[in-house]
C-alpha positions in Angstrom: 103.1 124.3 -29.7 102.7 123.5 -33.4 105.7 124.6 -35.7 105.7 125.2 -39.3 108.9 124.6 -41.8 109.5 128.5 -41.6 110.2 127.8 -37.9 112.0 125.0 -38.0 114.2 126.5 -40.7 114.4 129.7 -38.5 115.5 128.0 -35.1 118.2 126.1 -37.2 119.3 129.3 -38.3 119.7 130.5 -34.6 121.4 127.7 -33.7 123.8 127.9 -35.7 125.0 131.3 -35.2 124.8 130.7 -31.6 126.8 127.8 -32.1 129.9 129.1 -34.5 129.9 132.1 -31.6 130.1 129.6 -28.9 132.8 127.4 -30.3 134.7 130.4 -31.5 134.5 132.0 -28.0 135.9 129.0 -26.6 138.7 128.2 -28.9 137.1 125.4 -30.9 137.6 127.2 -33.8 138.4 130.5 -35.4 136.9 133.2 -37.6 139.9 132.3 -40.3 138.3 128.6 -40.6 136.0 127.9 -43.7 133.7 126.3 -40.8 133.2 129.3 -39.3 132.1 130.9 -42.2 129.8 127.7 -43.4 128.1 128.1 -40.5 127.6 131.7 -40.2 126.7 131.9 -44.1 124.0 128.7 -43.7 122.5 130.7 -40.5 122.3 134.2 -42.3 120.7 131.8 -45.0 118.2 130.3 -42.9 117.1 133.1 -40.9 116.9 135.2 -44.3 114.2 132.3 -45.3 112.2 132.6 -42.3 112.4 136.7 -42.7 110.8 136.0 -45.9 108.2 134.6 -44.5 107.4 137.2 -42.0 107.9 139.9 -44.1 110.6 141.0 -41.4 112.7 143.6 -43.5 114.9 144.6 -40.7 115.9 140.9 -39.9 116.2 140.6 -43.6 118.6 143.2 -44.3 120.7 142.5 -41.2 121.3 138.9 -42.0 121.7 139.9 -45.8 124.7 141.3 -45.0 125.8 139.3 -42.1 125.5 136.5 -45.2 127.3 138.6 -47.8 130.0 139.1 -45.1 130.4 135.4 -44.6 130.6 135.1 -48.2 132.8 137.6 -49.0 135.6 135.8 -46.1 134.9 132.4 -47.1 135.9 133.2 -51.0 138.8 135.5 -49.7 140.1 132.2 -47.7 139.4 129.8 -50.1 141.2 132.1 -53.1 144.4 133.0 -51.0 145.2 129.2 -50.7 145.6 129.0 -54.4 
C-alpha cells in the first residue's frame, strides 16, 4: 500500500487525538495541562491539512472547531499563569 504525504499527516493527526484521549482517560494527562491542548491542536491541524487535500468539508469543519477550542483553551491557560 502506497501512502502519500497527506495521508501520513492525517494518520499522525489521528494518532495524536487517540493518544491524548487515552492518556487523559488513564490519568496521565489532564485537560488543564498545556501538553494535552497542544496534542489536540496539532492533531486537528494535521487532520485539517489532510481534509483540505481531500476536499472533505465535514472533516475540515469538525477539526477547525476542535483546533479553535484547543487554541482558546491553551491561550486561557497561559494567560491565567501571568
